[in-house]
N, CA, C and O atoms as a Tripos MOL2 file, in Angstrom:
@<TRIPOS>MOLECULE
protein
  284   283    71     0     0
PROTEIN
NO_CHARGES

@<TRIPOS>ATOM
      1 N         -11.6210  103.5540   64.0990 N.3       1 MET1
      2 CA        -10.5970  103.1380   63.1570 C.3       1 MET1
      3 C         -11.1030  103.3830   61.7390 C.2       1 MET1
      4 O         -12.2790  103.1740   61.4430 O.2       1 MET1
      5 N         -10.2290  103.8140   60.8970 N.am      2 ASP2
      6 CA        -10.5610  104.0090   59.4870 C.3       2 ASP2
      7 C         -10.2090  102.7550   58.7030 C.2       2 ASP2
      8 O          -9.2450  102.0600   59.0240 O.2       2 ASP2
      9 N         -10.9850  102.4770   57.6900 N.am      3 TYR3
     10 CA        -10.7480  101.3260   56.8220 C.3       3 TYR3
     11 C         -10.6060  101.8120   55.3870 C.2       3 TYR3
     12 O         -11.1630  102.8450   55.0160 O.2       3 TYR3
     13 N          -9.8710  101.0760   54.5950 N.am      4 THR4
     14 CA         -9.6910  101.3910   53.1810 C.3       4 THR4
     15 C         -10.4650  100.3690   52.3630 C.2       4 THR4
     16 O         -10.3610   99.1660   52.5980 O.2       4 THR4
     17 N         -11.2490  100.8590   51.3930 N.am      5 ILE5
     18 CA        -11.9570   99.9390   50.5130 C.3       5 ILE5
     19 C         -11.4450  100.0870   49.0810 C.2       5 ILE5
     20 O         -11.0930  101.1750   48.6250 O.2       5 ILE5
     21 N         -11.4190   98.9620   48.4060 N.am      6 ILE6
     22 CA        -11.0700   98.9240   46.9900 C.3       6 ILE6
     23 C         -12.4020   98.9980   46.2380 C.2       6 ILE6
     24 O         -13.3040   98.1990   46.4880 O.2       6 ILE6
     25 N         -12.5210   99.9510   45.3250 N.am      7 VAL7
     26 CA        -13.7900  100.1980   44.6330 C.3       7 VAL7
     27 C         -13.6340   99.9490   43.1440 C.2       7 VAL7
     28 O         -12.6440  100.3390   42.5240 O.2       7 VAL7
     29 N         -14.6450   99.2840   42.5880 N.am      8 GLN8
     30 CA        -14.7180   99.0930   41.1380 C.3       8 GLN8
     31 C         -16.1200   99.4730   40.6780 C.2       8 GLN8
     32 O         -17.0970   99.2710   41.3990 O.2       8 GLN8
     33 N         -16.2080  100.0210   39.4790 N.am      9 LYS9
     34 CA        -17.5130  100.2920   38.8790 C.3       9 LYS9
     35 C         -17.7420   99.2010   37.8380 C.2       9 LYS9
     36 O         -16.9440   99.0380   36.9150 O.2       9 LYS9
     37 N         -18.8470   98.4470   37.9890 N.am     10 ASN10
     38 CA        -19.0650   97.3390   37.0590 C.3      10 ASN10
     39 C         -19.8140   97.7850   35.8090 C.2      10 ASN10
     40 O         -20.1750   98.9540   35.6740 O.2      10 ASN10
     41 N         -20.0400   96.8570   34.9110 N.am     11 GLU11
     42 CA        -20.6440   97.1770   33.6130 C.3      11 GLU11
     43 C         -22.0940   97.6550   33.7340 C.2      11 GLU11
     44 O         -22.6170   98.2740   32.8080 O.2      11 GLU11
     45 N         -22.7420   97.3750   34.8580 N.am     12 ASN12
     46 CA        -24.1150   97.8440   35.0760 C.3      12 ASN12
     47 C         -24.1660   99.2260   35.7220 C.2      12 ASN12
     48 O         -25.2490   99.7550   35.9730 O.2      12 ASN12
     49 N         -22.9930   99.8130   35.9930 N.am     13 GLY13
     50 CA        -22.9370  101.1350   36.6030 C.3      13 GLY13
     51 C         -22.9260  101.1270   38.1200 C.2      13 GLY13
     52 O         -22.8500  102.1860   38.7430 O.2      13 GLY13
     53 N         -23.0010   99.9390   38.7280 N.am     14 TRP14
     54 CA        -22.9600   99.8250   40.1880 C.3      14 TRP14
     55 C         -21.5160   99.8170   40.6590 C.2      14 TRP14
     56 O         -20.6040   99.4640   39.9120 O.2      14 TRP14
     57 N         -21.3270  100.2080   41.8980 N.am     15 TYR15
     58 CA        -20.0050  100.1880   42.5240 C.3      15 TYR15
     59 C         -19.9170   98.9870   43.4550 C.2      15 TYR15
     60 O         -20.8370   98.7220   44.2290 O.2      15 TYR15
     61 N         -18.8130   98.2670   43.3770 N.am     16 THR16
     62 CA        -18.5590   97.1600   44.2950 C.3      16 THR16
     63 C         -17.3150   97.4970   45.1010 C.2      16 THR16
     64 O         -16.4220   98.1970   44.6240 O.2      16 THR16
     65 N         -17.2670   96.9940   46.3190 N.am     17 GLY17
     66 CA        -16.1310   97.3020   47.1790 C.3      17 GLY17
     67 C         -15.7330   96.1160   48.0330 C.2      17 GLY17
     68 O         -16.5420   95.2420   48.3460 O.2      17 GLY17
     69 N         -14.4640   96.1110   48.3990 N.am     18 GLN18
     70 CA        -13.9120   95.1220   49.3120 C.3      18 GLN18
     71 C         -12.9600   95.8490   50.2430 C.2      18 GLN18
     72 O         -12.1910   96.7070   49.8090 O.2      18 GLN18
     73 N         -13.0120   95.5070   51.5170 N.am     19 CYS19
     74 CA        -12.1740   96.1630   52.5130 C.3      19 CYS19
     75 C         -10.7810   95.5480   52.5190 C.2      19 CYS19
     76 O         -10.6420   94.3260   52.5700 O.2      19 CYS19
     77 N          -9.7510   96.3860   52.4680 N.am     20 GLU20
     78 CA         -8.3670   95.8770   52.5000 C.3      20 GLU20
     79 C          -8.0490   95.2070   53.8310 C.2      20 GLU20
     80 O          -7.4070   94.1570   53.8500 O.2      20 GLU20
     81 N          -8.4820   95.7870   54.9320 N.am     21 GLN21
     82 CA         -8.1490   95.2750   56.2600 C.3      21 GLN21
     83 C          -9.0360   94.0980   56.6670 C.2      21 GLN21
     84 O          -8.6280   93.2710   57.4820 O.2      21 GLN21
     85 N         -10.2280   94.0190   56.1150 N.am     22 VAL22
     86 CA        -11.1750   92.9390   56.4190 C.3      22 VAL22
     87 C         -11.6850   92.4150   55.0730 C.2      22 VAL22
     88 O         -12.7990   92.7460   54.6680 O.2      22 VAL22
     89 N         -10.8910   91.6090   54.3820 N.am     23 PRO23
     90 CA        -11.2380   91.2200   53.0120 C.3      23 PRO23
     91 C         -12.5350   90.4300   52.8790 C.2      23 PRO23
     92 O         -13.0870   90.3320   51.7820 O.2      23 PRO23
     93 N         -13.0260   89.8690   53.9720 N.am     24 GLU24
     94 CA        -14.3100   89.1720   53.9190 C.3      24 GLU24
     95 C         -15.4700   90.1430   53.7480 C.2      24 GLU24
     96 O         -16.5650   89.7340   53.3620 O.2      24 GLU24
     97 N         -15.2470   91.4130   54.0300 N.am     25 ALA25
     98 CA        -16.2920   92.4400   53.9180 C.3      25 ALA25
     99 C         -16.3540   92.9380   52.4750 C.2      25 ALA25
    100 O         -15.4620   93.6400   51.9970 O.2      25 ALA25
    101 N         -17.4310   92.5530   51.8010 N.am     26 ILE26
    102 CA        -17.6500   92.9010   50.3970 C.3      26 ILE26
    103 C         -19.0830   93.4100   50.2680 C.2      26 ILE26
    104 O         -19.9980   92.8690   50.8910 O.2      26 ILE26
    105 N         -19.2760   94.4530   49.4580 N.am     27 SER27
    106 CA        -20.6330   94.9680   49.2590 C.3      27 SER27
    107 C         -20.7060   95.7170   47.9370 C.2      27 SER27
    108 O         -19.7420   95.7700   47.1740 O.2      27 SER27
    109 N         -21.8770   96.2930   47.6860 N.am     28 GLN28
    110 CA        -22.0870   97.0770   46.4680 C.3      28 GLN28
    111 C         -23.0590   98.2030   46.7410 C.2      28 GLN28
    112 O         -23.7100   98.2410   47.7850 O.2      28 GLN28
    113 N         -23.1500   99.1210   45.7910 N.am     29 GLY29
    114 CA        -24.0960  100.2190   45.9050 C.3      29 GLY29
    115 C         -24.2990  100.8830   44.5640 C.2      29 GLY29
    116 O         -23.4210  100.8540   43.7020 O.2      29 GLY29
    117 N         -25.4680  101.4830   44.3940 N.am     30 ALA30
    118 CA        -25.7690  102.1770   43.1420 C.3      30 ALA30
    119 C         -24.9680  103.4650   43.0180 C.2      30 ALA30
    120 O         -24.7000  103.9370   41.9130 O.2      30 ALA30
    121 N         -24.5860  104.0360   44.1710 N.am     31 THR31
    122 CA        -23.7680  105.2510   44.1980 C.3      31 THR31
    123 C         -22.5830  105.0060   45.1240 C.2      31 THR31
    124 O         -22.5730  104.0380   45.8850 O.2      31 THR31
    125 N         -21.5980  105.8740   45.0580 N.am     32 LEU32
    126 CA        -20.4520  105.7470   45.9600 C.3      32 LEU32
    127 C         -20.8790  105.9260   47.4170 C.2      32 LEU32
    128 O         -20.3570  105.2490   48.3030 O.2      32 LEU32
    129 N         -21.8180  106.8290   47.6680 N.am     33 GLU33
    130 CA        -22.3040  107.0430   49.0320 C.3      33 GLU33
    131 C         -23.0210  105.7970   49.5560 C.2      33 GLU33
    132 O         -22.8290  105.4000   50.7060 O.2      33 GLU33
    133 N         -23.8400  105.1880   48.7100 N.am     34 GLU34
    134 CA        -24.5270  103.9540   49.1180 C.3      34 GLU34
    135 C         -23.5190  102.8350   49.3600 C.2      34 GLU34
    136 O         -23.6560  102.0700   50.3150 O.2      34 GLU34
    137 N         -22.5130  102.7360   48.5030 N.am     35 LEU35
    138 CA        -21.4630  101.7390   48.7090 C.3      35 LEU35
    139 C         -20.7630  101.9710   50.0390 C.2      35 LEU35
    140 O         -20.5210  101.0240   50.7870 O.2      35 LEU35
    141 N         -20.4390  103.2110   50.3370 N.am     36 LYS36
    142 CA        -19.7670  103.5360   51.5970 C.3      36 LYS36
    143 C         -20.6020  103.0870   52.7950 C.2      36 LYS36
    144 O         -20.0700  102.4960   53.7350 O.2      36 LYS36
    145 N         -21.8930  103.3620   52.7650 N.am     37 GLU37
    146 CA        -22.7820  102.9440   53.8560 C.3      37 GLU37
    147 C         -22.8700  101.4260   53.9470 C.2      37 GLU37
    148 O         -22.8160  100.8550   55.0360 O.2      37 GLU37
    149 N         -23.0060  100.7800   52.7970 N.am     38 ASN38
    150 CA        -23.1030   99.3220   52.7710 C.3      38 ASN38
    151 C         -21.8070   98.6610   53.2300 C.2      38 ASN38
    152 O         -21.8370   97.6280   53.8980 O.2      38 ASN38
    153 N         -20.6800   99.2510   52.8740 N.am     39 MET39
    154 CA        -19.3900   98.6990   53.2980 C.3      39 MET39
    155 C         -19.2180   98.8290   54.8060 C.2      39 MET39
    156 O         -18.6930   97.9200   55.4490 O.2      39 MET39
    157 N         -19.6520   99.9450   55.3710 N.am     40 ALA40
    158 CA        -19.5690  100.1160   56.8220 C.3      40 ALA40
    159 C         -20.3760   99.0190   57.5170 C.2      40 ALA40
    160 O         -19.9240   98.4530   58.5120 O.2      40 ALA40
    161 N         -21.5670   98.7190   56.9970 N.am     41 ASP41
    162 CA        -22.3880   97.6500   57.5580 C.3      41 ASP41
    163 C         -21.7000   96.2940   57.3980 C.2      41 ASP41
    164 O         -21.6850   95.4900   58.3300 O.2      41 ASP41
    165 N         -21.1320   96.0400   56.2150 N.am     42 ALA42
    166 CA        -20.4670   94.7590   55.9530 C.3      42 ALA42
    167 C         -19.2680   94.5570   56.8760 C.2      42 ALA42
    168 O         -19.0650   93.4630   57.4030 O.2      42 ALA42
    169 N         -18.4790   95.6030   57.0710 N.am     43 ILE43
    170 CA        -17.3060   95.5130   57.9550 C.3      43 ILE43
    171 C         -17.7590   95.2030   59.3770 C.2      43 ILE43
    172 O         -17.1890   94.3380   60.0410 O.2      43 ILE43
    173 N         -18.7860   95.9120   59.8410 N.am     44 LYS44
    174 CA        -19.2910   95.6790   61.1940 C.3      44 LYS44
    175 C         -19.8030   94.2520   61.3430 C.2      44 LYS44
    176 O         -19.5140   93.5980   62.3450 O.2      44 LYS44
    177 N         -20.5490   93.7630   60.3760 N.am     45 LEU45
    178 CA        -21.0790   92.3990   60.4420 C.3      45 LEU45
    179 C         -19.9670   91.3590   60.5150 C.2      45 LEU45
    180 O         -20.0320   90.4250   61.3130 O.2      45 LEU45
    181 N         -18.9480   91.5270   59.6770 N.am     46 VAL46
    182 CA        -17.8360   90.5690   59.6750 C.3      46 VAL46
    183 C         -17.0900   90.6120   61.0070 C.2      46 VAL46
    184 O         -16.7740   89.5670   61.5740 O.2      46 VAL46
    185 N         -16.8100   91.8090   61.5050 N.am     47 LEU47
    186 CA        -16.0880   91.9260   62.7750 C.3      47 LEU47
    187 C         -16.8980   91.3600   63.9370 C.2      47 LEU47
    188 O         -16.3410   90.6990   64.8140 O.2      47 LEU47
    189 N         -18.2080   91.6130   63.9520 N.am     48 ASP48
    190 CA        -19.0590   91.0460   65.0000 C.3      48 ASP48
    191 C         -19.0730   89.5290   64.9410 C.2      48 ASP48
    192 O         -19.0050   88.8640   65.9750 O.2      48 ASP48
    193 N         -19.1600   88.9760   63.7330 N.am     49 TYR49
    194 CA        -19.1550   87.5210   63.5600 C.3      49 TYR49
    195 C         -17.8450   86.9190   64.0650 C.2      49 TYR49
    196 O         -17.8470   85.9370   64.8070 O.2      49 TYR49
    197 N         -16.7220   87.5220   63.6540 N.am     50 LYS50
    198 CA        -15.4150   87.0150   64.0800 C.3      50 LYS50
    199 C         -15.2600   87.0990   65.5980 C.2      50 LYS50
    200 O         -14.6950   86.1980   66.2180 O.2      50 LYS50
    201 N         -15.7560   88.1700   66.1910 N.am     51 LYS51
    202 CA        -15.6830   88.3480   67.6370 C.3      51 LYS51
    203 C         -16.4420   87.2270   68.3480 C.2      51 LYS51
    204 O         -15.9270   86.6270   69.2920 O.2      51 LYS51
    205 N         -17.6580   86.9470   67.8970 N.am     52 GLU52
    206 CA        -18.4560   85.8910   68.5060 C.3      52 GLU52
    207 C         -17.8190   84.5140   68.3300 C.2      52 GLU52
    208 O         -17.8080   83.7120   69.2640 O.2      52 GLU52
    209 N         -17.2940   84.2390   67.1480 N.am     53 GLU53
    210 CA        -16.6470   82.9540   66.8960 C.3      53 GLU53
    211 C         -15.4070   82.7830   67.7800 C.2      53 GLU53
    212 O         -15.1470   81.6910   68.2860 O.2      53 GLU53
    213 N         -14.6550   83.8500   67.9590 N.am     54 THR54
    214 CA        -13.4760   83.7870   68.8200 C.3      54 THR54
    215 C         -13.8900   83.5420   70.2620 C.2      54 THR54
    216 O         -13.2910   82.7160   70.9520 O.2      54 THR54
    217 N         -14.9120   84.2570   70.7190 N.am     55 ARG55
    218 CA        -15.3920   84.0730   72.1030 C.3      55 ARG55
    219 C         -15.8630   82.6390   72.3320 C.2      55 ARG55
    220 O         -15.6080   82.0630   73.3900 O.2      55 ARG55
    221 N         -16.5460   82.0640   71.3470 N.am     56 LYS56
    222 CA        -17.0170   80.6820   71.4770 C.3      56 LYS56
    223 C         -15.8600   79.7100   71.6870 C.2      56 LYS56
    224 O         -16.0000   78.7180   72.4020 O.2      56 LYS56
    225 N         -14.7270   79.9940   71.0680 N.am     57 SER57
    226 CA        -13.5850   79.0810   71.1740 C.3      57 SER57
    227 C         -12.9590   79.0960   72.5650 C.2      57 SER57
    228 O         -12.1480   78.2250   72.8800 O.2      57 SER57
    229 N         -13.3170   80.0640   73.4010 N.am     58 TYR58
    230 CA        -12.7550   80.1690   74.7520 C.3      58 TYR58
    231 C         -13.7700   79.8130   75.8440 C.2      58 TYR58
    232 O         -13.4820   79.9880   77.0280 O.2      58 TYR58
    233 N         -14.9410   79.3210   75.4680 N.am     59 ILE59
    234 CA        -15.9640   78.9700   76.4590 C.3      59 ILE59
    235 C         -15.3920   77.9470   77.4370 C.2      59 ILE59
    236 O         -14.7890   76.9500   77.0410 O.2      59 ILE59
    237 N         -15.5950   78.2210   78.7180 N.am     60 GLY60
    238 CA        -15.1370   77.3140   79.7620 C.3      60 GLY60
    239 C         -13.7010   77.5190   80.2020 C.2      60 GLY60
    240 O         -13.2320   76.8410   81.1160 O.2      60 GLY60
    241 N         -12.9960   78.4450   79.5670 N.am     61 GLN61
    242 CA        -11.6070   78.7080   79.9220 C.3      61 GLN61
    243 C         -11.5210   80.0190   80.6960 C.2      61 GLN61
    244 O         -12.3070   80.9430   80.4860 O.2      61 GLN61
    245 N         -10.5520   80.0720   81.5900 N.am     62 LYS62
    246 CA        -10.3250   81.3100   82.3380 C.3      62 LYS62
    247 C          -9.4640   82.2310   81.4880 C.2      62 LYS62
    248 O          -8.3120   81.9240   81.1810 O.2      62 LYS62
    249 N         -10.0390   83.3510   81.1190 N.am     63 ILE63
    250 CA         -9.3360   84.3210   80.2710 C.3      63 ILE63
    251 C          -9.6130   85.7200   80.8000 C.2      63 ILE63
    252 O         -10.4740   85.9130   81.6580 O.2      63 ILE63
    253 N          -8.8820   86.6830   80.2840 N.am     64 PHE64
    254 CA         -9.2240   88.0860   80.4870 C.3      64 PHE64
    255 C          -8.9410   88.8070   79.1910 C.2      64 PHE64
    256 O          -8.1620   88.3400   78.3610 O.2      64 PHE64
    257 N          -9.5870   89.9600   79.0240 N.am     65 ARG65
    258 CA         -9.4230   90.7400   77.7930 C.3      65 ARG65
    259 C          -8.8700   92.1050   78.1420 C.2      65 ARG65
    260 O          -9.1660   92.6500   79.2050 O.2      65 ARG65
    261 N          -8.0660   92.6580   77.2460 N.am     66 ARG66
    262 CA         -7.5230   94.0100   77.3690 C.3      66 ARG66
    263 C          -7.6370   94.6990   76.0270 C.2      66 ARG66
    264 O          -7.4810   94.0740   74.9780 O.2      66 ARG66
    265 N          -7.9070   95.9790   76.0660 N.am     67 ARG67
    266 CA         -7.9730   96.7740   74.8380 C.3      67 ARG67
    267 C          -6.5810   97.3270   74.5140 C.2      67 ARG67
    268 O          -5.7930   97.6350   75.4080 O.2      67 ARG67
    269 N          -6.3040   97.4410   73.2240 N.am     68 ILE68
    270 CA         -5.0750   98.0880   72.7780 C.3      68 ILE68
    271 C          -5.4330   99.0850   71.6750 C.2      68 ILE68
    272 O          -6.4270   98.9130   70.9680 O.2      68 ILE68
    273 N          -4.6360  100.0990   71.5410 N.am     69 ALA69
    274 CA         -4.8330  101.0800   70.4830 C.3      69 ALA69
    275 C          -3.8600  100.7500   69.3500 C.2      69 ALA69
    276 O          -2.6720  100.5230   69.5810 O.2      69 ALA69
    277 N          -4.3750  100.7280   68.1460 N.am     70 VAL70
    278 CA         -3.5750  100.4810   66.9620 C.3      70 VAL70
    279 C          -3.6760  101.7140   66.0750 C.2      70 VAL70
    280 O          -4.7660  102.0920   65.6460 O.2      70 VAL70
    281 N          -2.5600  102.3220   65.8110 N.am     71 LEU71
    282 CA         -2.5700  103.5430   64.9970 C.3      71 LEU71
    283 C          -2.2160  103.2600   63.5680 C.2      71 LEU71
    284 O          -2.1780  104.1780   62.7480 O.2      71 LEU71
@<TRIPOS>BOND
     1     1     2 1
     2     2     3 1
     3     3     4 2
     4     3     5 am
     5     5     6 1
     6     6     7 1
     7     7     8 2
     8     7     9 am
     9     9    10 1
    10    10    11 1
    11    11    12 2
    12    11    13 am
    13    13    14 1
    14    14    15 1
    15    15    16 2
    16    15    17 am
    17    17    18 1
    18    18    19 1
    19    19    20 2
    20    19    21 am
    21    21    22 1
    22    22    23 1
    23    23    24 2
    24    23    25 am
    25    25    26 1
    26    26    27 1
    27    27    28 2
    28    27    29 am
    29    29    30 1
    30    30    31 1
    31    31    32 2
    32    31    33 am
    33    33    34 1
    34    34    35 1
    35    35    36 2
    36    35    37 am
    37    37    38 1
    38    38    39 1
    39    39    40 2
    40    39    41 am
    41    41    42 1
    42    42    43 1
    43    43    44 2
    44    43    45 am
    45    45    46 1
    46    46    47 1
    47    47    48 2
    48    47    49 am
    49    49    50 1
    50    50    51 1
    51    51    52 2
    52    51    53 am
    53    53    54 1
    54    54    55 1
    55    55    56 2
    56    55    57 am
    57    57    58 1
    58    58    59 1
    59    59    60 2
    60    59    61 am
    61    61    62 1
    62    62    63 1
    63    63    64 2
    64    63    65 am
    65    65    66 1
    66    66    67 1
    67    67    68 2
    68    67    69 am
    69    69    70 1
    70    70    71 1
    71    71    72 2
    72    71    73 am
    73    73    74 1
    74    74    75 1
    75    75    76 2
    76    75    77 am
    77    77    78 1
    78    78    79 1
    79    79    80 2
    80    79    81 am
    81    81    82 1
    82    82    83 1
    83    83    84 2
    84    83    85 am
    85    85    86 1
    86    86    87 1
    87    87    88 2
    88    87    89 am
    89    89    90 1
    90    90    91 1
    91    91    92 2
    92    91    93 am
    93    93    94 1
    94    94    95 1
    95    95    96 2
    96    95    97 am
    97    97    98 1
    98    98    99 1
    99    99   100 2
   100    99   101 am
   101   101   102 1
   102   102   103 1
   103   103   104 2
   104   103   105 am
   105   105   106 1
   106   106   107 1
   107   107   108 2
   108   107   109 am
   109   109   110 1
   110   110   111 1
   111   111   112 2
   112   111   113 am
   113   113   114 1
   114   114   115 1
   115   115   116 2
   116   115   117 am
   117   117   118 1
   118   118   119 1
   119   119   120 2
   120   119   121 am
   121   121   122 1
   122   122   123 1
   123   123   124 2
   124   123   125 am
   125   125   126 1
   126   126   127 1
   127   127   128 2
   128   127   129 am
   129   129   130 1
   130   130   131 1
   131   131   132 2
   132   131   133 am
   133   133   134 1
   134   134   135 1
   135   135   136 2
   136   135   137 am
   137   137   138 1
   138   138   139 1
   139   139   140 2
   140   139   141 am
   141   141   142 1
   142   142   143 1
   143   143   144 2
   144   143   145 am
   145   145   146 1
   146   146   147 1
   147   147   148 2
   148   147   149 am
   149   149   150 1
   150   150   151 1
   151   151   152 2
   152   151   153 am
   153   153   154 1
   154   154   155 1
   155   155   156 2
   156   155   157 am
   157   157   158 1
   158   158   159 1
   159   159   160 2
   160   159   161 am
   161   161   162 1
   162   162   163 1
   163   163   164 2
   164   163   165 am
   165   165   166 1
   166   166   167 1
   167   167   168 2
   168   167   169 am
   169   169   170 1
   170   170   171 1
   171   171   172 2
   172   171   173 am
   173   173   174 1
   174   174   175 1
   175   175   176 2
   176   175   177 am
   177   177   178 1
   178   178   179 1
   179   179   180 2
   180   179   181 am
   181   181   182 1
   182   182   183 1
   183   183   184 2
   184   183   185 am
   185   185   186 1
   186   186   187 1
   187   187   188 2
   188   187   189 am
   189   189   190 1
   190   190   191 1
   191   191   192 2
   192   191   193 am
   193   193   194 1
   194   194   195 1
   195   195   196 2
   196   195   197 am
   197   197   198 1
   198   198   199 1
   199   199   200 2
   200   199   201 am
   201   201   202 1
   202   202   203 1
   203   203   204 2
   204   203   205 am
   205   205   206 1
   206   206   207 1
   207   207   208 2
   208   207   209 am
   209   209   210 1
   210   210   211 1
   211   211   212 2
   212   211   213 am
   213   213   214 1
   214   214   215 1
   215   215   216 2
   216   215   217 am
   217   217   218 1
   218   218   219 1
   219   219   220 2
   220   219   221 am
   221   221   222 1
   222   222   223 1
   223   223   224 2
   224   223   225 am
   225   225   226 1
   226   226   227 1
   227   227   228 2
   228   227   229 am
   229   229   230 1
   230   230   231 1
   231   231   232 2
   232   231   233 am
   233   233   234 1
   234   234   235 1
   235   235   236 2
   236   235   237 am
   237   237   238 1
   238   238   239 1
   239   239   240 2
   240   239   241 am
   241   241   242 1
   242   242   243 1
   243   243   244 2
   244   243   245 am
   245   245   246 1
   246   246   247 1
   247   247   248 2
   248   247   249 am
   249   249   250 1
   250   250   251 1
   251   251   252 2
   252   251   253 am
   253   253   254 1
   254   254   255 1
   255   255   256 2
   256   255   257 am
   257   257   258 1
   258   258   259 1
   259   259   260 2
   260   259   261 am
   261   261   262 1
   262   262   263 1
   263   263   264 2
   264   263   265 am
   265   265   266 1
   266   266   267 1
   267   267   268 2
   268   267   269 am
   269   269   270 1
   270   270   271 1
   271   271   272 2
   272   271   273 am
   273   273   274 1
   274   274   275 1
   275   275   276 2
   276   275   277 am
   277   277   278 1
   278   278   279 1
   279   279   280 2
   280   279   281 am
   281   281   282 1
   282   282   283 1
   283   283   284 2
@<TRIPOS>SUBSTRUCTURE
     1 MET1         2 RESIDUE 1 A MET
     2 ASP2         6 RESIDUE 1 A ASP
     3 TYR3        10 RESIDUE 1 A TYR
     4 THR4        14 RESIDUE 1 A THR
     5 ILE5        18 RESIDUE 1 A ILE
     6 ILE6        22 RESIDUE 1 A ILE
     7 VAL7        26 RESIDUE 1 A VAL
     8 GLN8        30 RESIDUE 1 A GLN
     9 LYS9        34 RESIDUE 1 A LYS
    10 ASN10       38 RESIDUE 1 A ASN
    11 GLU11       42 RESIDUE 1 A GLU
    12 ASN12       46 RESIDUE 1 A ASN
    13 GLY13       50 RESIDUE 1 A GLY
    14 TRP14       54 RESIDUE 1 A TRP
    15 TYR15       58 RESIDUE 1 A TYR
    16 THR16       62 RESIDUE 1 A THR
    17 GLY17       66 RESIDUE 1 A GLY
    18 GLN18       70 RESIDUE 1 A GLN
    19 CYS19       74 RESIDUE 1 A CYS
    20 GLU20       78 RESIDUE 1 A GLU
    21 GLN21       82 RESIDUE 1 A GLN
    22 VAL22       86 RESIDUE 1 A VAL
    23 PRO23       90 RESIDUE 1 A PRO
    24 GLU24       94 RESIDUE 1 A GLU
    25 ALA25       98 RESIDUE 1 A ALA
    26 ILE26      102 RESIDUE 1 A ILE
    27 SER27      106 RESIDUE 1 A SER
    28 GLN28      110 RESIDUE 1 A GLN
    29 GLY29      114 RESIDUE 1 A GLY
    30 ALA30      118 RESIDUE 1 A ALA
    31 THR31      122 RESIDUE 1 A THR
    32 LEU32      126 RESIDUE 1 A LEU
    33 GLU33      130 RESIDUE 1 A GLU
    34 GLU34      134 RESIDUE 1 A GLU
    35 LEU35      138 RESIDUE 1 A LEU
    36 LYS36      142 RESIDUE 1 A LYS
    37 GLU37      146 RESIDUE 1 A GLU
    38 ASN38      150 RESIDUE 1 A ASN
    39 MET39      154 RESIDUE 1 A MET
    40 ALA40      158 RESIDUE 1 A ALA
    41 ASP41      162 RESIDUE 1 A ASP
    42 ALA42      166 RESIDUE 1 A ALA
    43 ILE43      170 RESIDUE 1 A ILE
    44 LYS44      174 RESIDUE 1 A LYS
    45 LEU45      178 RESIDUE 1 A LEU
    46 VAL46      182 RESIDUE 1 A VAL
    47 LEU47      186 RESIDUE 1 A LEU
    48 ASP48      190 RESIDUE 1 A ASP
    49 TYR49      194 RESIDUE 1 A TYR
    50 LYS50      198 RESIDUE 1 A LYS
    51 LYS51      202 RESIDUE 1 A LYS
    52 GLU52      206 RESIDUE 1 A GLU
    53 GLU53      210 RESIDUE 1 A GLU
    54 THR54      214 RESIDUE 1 A THR
    55 ARG55      218 RESIDUE 1 A ARG
    56 LYS56      222 RESIDUE 1 A LYS
    57 SER57      226 RESIDUE 1 A SER
    58 TYR58      230 RESIDUE 1 A TYR
    59 ILE59      234 RESIDUE 1 A ILE
    60 GLY60      238 RESIDUE 1 A GLY
    61 GLN61      242 RESIDUE 1 A GLN
    62 LYS62      246 RESIDUE 1 A LYS
    63 ILE63      250 RESIDUE 1 A ILE
    64 PHE64      254 RESIDUE 1 A PHE
    65 ARG65      258 RESIDUE 1 A ARG
    66 ARG66      262 RESIDUE 1 A ARG
    67 ARG67      266 RESIDUE 1 A ARG
    68 ILE68      270 RESIDUE 1 A ILE
    69 ALA69      274 RESIDUE 1 A ALA
    70 VAL70      278 RESIDUE 1 A VAL
    71 LEU71      282 RESIDUE 1 A LEU
């Protein structure tokens, strides 16, 4: 899946970003390439955290999971 980030260049010359689809994912980088790499890590961390928290809420319950494609 592709994600869109909002990018700003701050007064120190660094780039900061926030993901539109996962607004909790925020990062920075000295270059746009570094920001892109850092944002990918931030998005993954947030999604992994949310996944674990959701799974914890279903402990002890009978559930099943299915994958869906979102275009």
